[in-house]
C-alpha positions in Angstrom: 17.8 -8.0 -5.8 16.3 -6.3 -8.9 16.3 -2.5 -8.7 12.8 -1.5 -9.9 12.5 1.9 -8.3 14.8 4.9 -8.3 14.9 5.6 -4.6 16.6 9.0 -4.8 14.0 10.2 -7.3 11.2 8.9 -5.1 12.6 10.8 -2.1 13.0 14.0 -4.1 9.4 13.8 -5.4 8.0 13.0 -2.0 9.8 16.0 -0.4 8.7 18.3 -3.2 5.1 17.2 -2.9 5.2 17.7 0.9 6.7 21.2 0.5 3.9 22.2 -1.9 1.4 20.9 0.6 -1.7 20.5 -1.6 -4.3 19.2 1.0 -6.6 18.0 -1.7 -4.0 15.5 -3.0 -4.0 13.7 0.4 -7.4 12.2 -0.3 -6.0 8.7 -0.9 -3.8 8.8 2.2 -6.9 9.9 4.2 -8.9 7.0 2.9 -6.2 4.6 3.8 -5.6 6.2 7.2 -9.3 6.1 8.1 -9.7 2.5 7.0 -6.6 1.4 9.0 -7.8 3.2 12.1 -11.3 1.6 11.8 -9.7 -1.9 11.5 -7.6 -1.2 14.6 -10.6 0.1 16.5 -12.2 -3.4 16.4 -9.1 -5.2 17.7 -9.7 -6.1 21.4 -6.2 -5.0 22.4 -4.4 -1.9 23.6 -0.9 -1.2 22.2 1.7 0.6 24.3 4.1 1.5 21.6 2.9 2.1 18.0 5.0 3.2 15.0 3.9 4.8 11.8 6.3 3.7 9.1 6.9 6.2 6.3 3.4 7.7 6.5 4.4 10.9 4.7 2.3 13.5 6.5 1.6 11.8 9.8 -2.1 11.6 8.9 -2.3 7.9 9.7 -0.7 8.4 13.1 -3.3 11.1 14.0 -6.1 8.7 13.0 -4.6 5.9 15.1 -4.3 8.2 18.1 -8.0 9.0 17.9 -8.9 5.3 18.3 -7.8 5.3 21.9 -6.1 2.0 21.2 -2.5 3.2 21.6 -0.5 4.8 24.4 2.4 6.2 22.4 2.8 6.7 18.6 6.2 7.4 17.0 6.8 8.3 13.4 9.6 7.0 11.1 10.3 9.1 7.9 12.9 9.4 5.2 13.7 12.9 6.2 13.1 15.2 9.2 11.4 17.6 6.7 8.3 15.4 7.0 7.9 16.3 10.7 5.3 18.8 11.9 6.5 21.9 13.7 7.9 20.8 17.1 7.6 17.1 16.2 10.5 14.6 16.3 10.6 11.8 13.8 13.1 9.0 13.3 14.9 9.2 10.0 15.4 6.1 7.9 15.2 5.1 4.2 12.0 3.5 2.8 13.5 0.0 2.9 14.9 0.2 6.4 12.9 -0.3 9.7 15.1 1.4 12.3 13.6 -0.4 15.3 15.2 -2.7 17.8 14.1 -6.4 17.8 10.8 -7.0 19.6 10.5 -3.3 20.5 7.1 -2.3 19.2 3.5 -3.5 19.8 2.0 -2.1 16.6 3.6 -1.0 13.3 1.5 0.7 10.6 2.5 1.4 7.0 0.2 3.6 5.0 0.9 3.7 1.2 4.6 3.4 1.0 5.5 -0.3 0.6 4.6 -0.3 -3.1 7.8 1.7 -3.6 10.3 -0.7 -2.0 12.7 -2.8 -4.1 13.0 -5.4 -1.4 9.5 -5.6 0.0 10.0 -9.2 1.4 13.0 -7.8 3.3 10.9 -5.0 4.8 8.2 -7.4 5.9 10.8 -9.5 7.7 12.3 -6.4 9.4 8.8 -5.4 10.6 8.1 -8.8 12.0 11.4 -8.8 13.8 10.7 -5.4 15.3 7.4 -6.5 16.8 7.1 -7.9 20.2 5.5 -11.3 20.4 1.7 -10.9 19.6 2.4 -7.5 18.1 0.3 -6.3 15.1 1.3 -5.2 11.6 -1.2 -3.2 9.6 -0.5 -1.8 6.1 -2.2 -0.2 3.2 -0.5 -0.9 -0.2 -1.7 0.2 -3.6 -2.3 -3.0 -5.6 -3.0 -4.4 -9.0 -5.8 -2.4 -10.8 -4.4 0.9 -9.5 -4.3 3.4 -12.4 -5.1 0.7 -14.9 -6.8 3.2 -17.1 -3.8 5.5 -17.2 -1.5 2.6 -17.9 -3.6 1.5 -20.9 -3.9 5.1 -22.3 -0.2 6.0 -22.1 0.8 2.7 -23.8 -1.8 3.3 -26.5 -0.7 6.8 -27.2 3.0 6.1 -27.2 2.5 3.0 -29.5 0.4 5.1 -31.9 2.8 8.0 -32.1 6.2 6.3 -31.9 5.6 2.6 -32.8 6.9 1.5 -29.3 6.3 2.1 -25.6 8.2 2.3 -22.4 6.8 1.7 -18.9 5.0 4.8 -17.6 3.1 3.4 -14.6 4.7 1.3 -11.9 3.8 -2.4 -11.5 1.5 -3.0 -8.5 1.4 -6.3 -6.6 -1.6 -8.7 -6.5 -3.4 -9.3 -3.2 -2.4 -13.0 -3.3 1.3 -12.1 -3.6 1.1 -9.7 -0.7 -0.7 -12.4 1.4 2.1 -14.8 0.6 4.7 -12.3 1.6 3.1 -12.0 5.1 3.3 -15.8 5.5 6.9 -15.9 4.1 8.0 -13.2 6.6 6.7 -15.3 9.5 3.5 -13.5 10.4 0.6 -15.5 11.9 -3.1 -15.1 11.3 -2.4 -13.2 8.1 -5.2 -11.3 6.3 -5.1 -9.5 3.0 -8.1 -8.0 1.2 -8.6 -5.3 -1.4 -10.8 -2.2 -1.6 -11.2 -0.3 -5.0 -12.0 3.3 -5.2 -13.0 5.2 -8.4 -12.0 8.9 -8.6 -13.4 11.1 -11.3 -11.4 13.9 -13.0 -12.2 16.7 -15.5 -9.4 15.4 -17.7 -6.1 13.4 -17.9 -4.3 16.6 -16.9 -6.2 16.9 -13.6 -5.3 13.4 -12.8 -1.6 14.0 -13.6 -1.7 17.1 -11.4 -2.9 15.1 -8.5 -0.3 12.4 -9.0 2.4 15.0 -9.0 1.0 16.5 -5.8 1.1 13.0 -4.2 4.7 12.4 -5.3 3.4 9.5 -7.3 4.7 10.2 -10.8 6.9 7.5 -12.6 9.9 6.5 -10.4 10.9 3.4 -12.4 14.6 2.9 -12.7 14.0 1.7 -16.3 11.9 4.7 -17.3 12.7 6.5 -20.5 14.6 9.7 -20.0 13.3 11.2 -23.2 11.0 14.1 -22.6 7.4 13.6 -23.7 5.9 16.0 -26.2 2.8 18.1 -25.9 1.4 16.1 -28.8 1.7 12.9 -26.8 -0.2 14.3 -23.8 -2.9 15.7 -26.0 -3.4 12.4 -27.8 -3.3 10.5 -24.5 -6.0 12.8 -23.1 -8.2 12.1 -26.2 -7.8 8.3 -25.8 -8.6 8.5 -22.1 -11.8 10.5 -22.8 -12.8 8.0 -25.6 -12.3 4.9 -23.4 -12.9 5.9 -19.8 -15.3 8.9 -19.7 -18.7 9.0 -18.1 -21.7 10.6 -19.9 -20.9 14.0 -18.3 -17.4 13.9 -19.8 -15.4 13.3 -16.7 -12.9 10.5 -16.7 -12.5 7.7 -14.2 -9.3 6.6 -12.4 -9.1 3.4 -10.3 -7.1 3.1 -7.1 -7.1 -0.4 -5.5 -5.7 -0.6 -2.0 -4.6 -3.9 -0.4 -5.2 -3.8 3.4 -3.1 -6.3 5.3 -2.8 -7.5 8.9 -0.4 -10.0 10.5 0.7 -10.8 14.0 4.1 -11.6 15.4 4.0 -15.2 16.7 3.0 -15.9 20.2 2.1 -19.1 22.1 -1.4 -17.7 23.0 -2.5 -17.4 19.4 -4.8 -20.0 17.8 -3.1 -22.7 15.8 -4.6 -24.9 13.1 -5.4 -28.5 14.0 -3.1 -31.2 12.7 -4.5 -33.2 9.8 -6.4 -36.2 11.0 -7.0 -34.8 14.5 -10.7 -34.0 14.1 -13.0 -35.6 16.6 -16.1 -35.6 14.4 -16.7 -36.5 10.8 -17.8 -33.7 8.5 -20.5 -36.0 7.1 -22.0 -36.3 10.6 -22.1 -32.6 11.1 -23.8 -32.1 7.8 -26.2 -35.1 8.3 -25.1 -36.7 5.0 -23.8 -40.1 4.0 -20.0 -40.4 3.4 -19.2 -42.1 0.1 -15.7 -43.6 -0.6 -13.8 -42.2 -3.5 -13.6 -44.4 -6.6 -10.2 -45.8 -7.3 
C-alpha cells in the first residue's frame, strides 16, 4: 500500500482546528451533513443503530438525528478530544472501523475518506460492519476540489524556483469511488457529485479557512522547505489574475462526491440475467428490428 497521507500530521491538524473552534470554517461540513440527512430522509426505512464515522464535530450526527430515521447514533473519532462535553465517542484511527461484523444498520462518513491511504480497505470494513440490508452514506471531496489553488501554487512555484512540489492533495474521481463501492461488495451503489463555489477576498482568506478546517497539505511527499512571503504574494497575484470576479473576489471550487451503498440482502432487487427478457425492446418502442450486418 502506498503511503500518500501523513496520518500523524492529519491528526495533529484536525485536533488543532477543533480546539480553535472557528464555526465559520465548518460551512463545508454543514453542507455535507445537510445533504446526507436529506438523502437519508427520503429512504423508506428506520435504522436502529447508526454510526457517524470520523465526522469531526458531530455535526452530521446531529443532522441525522433530526431526520427521525434513526433510533441510536454513535460517534467514532480519532481522539476523545472530539467529543462534546458529556459525550462518549469510540476512538479509532481514520483507516479503522472499530465495529463488530454485522452490527450497524447505518454508517455515515462525512468528509474524511479522502484522507485515507487504504480507502478500498475502509470500504470493505464498512460493508462488513453493516447488517444485511444496512446502508452506507458518505460525502467525499472529489476531483475538481481546490483546482484553482492547485493551478496557482504550481504556477507560482514554477515561476520562482523553476520546479514544483505537490501542494494540494489528489482527489478521487466519482467513477473511481463508484467502482470502489462495487469492489467492496455493496449492492445498489450510487455515486454523484455536487460542486460548490465559494468566494473569498483573497488567497490568504482561503488559506485561513483551510487551516481552520485542518485541510492544509498533509501529503507524505510534501516539501519540508518553508515557503517564502514572496511566494505567497506572487501566488495571490496569479489567483487574482486568473480566478477573480469583477468585484475582485476570488473563486474556490469544492466538489463533493455523495455515495450510497447497501450491504447485500436477499430482499434487494437483482438485475435480470442476459437473455431472460420476456418482451423485445423493438416491440415496446413500436419499431422494426434490423439484423446487424456481418
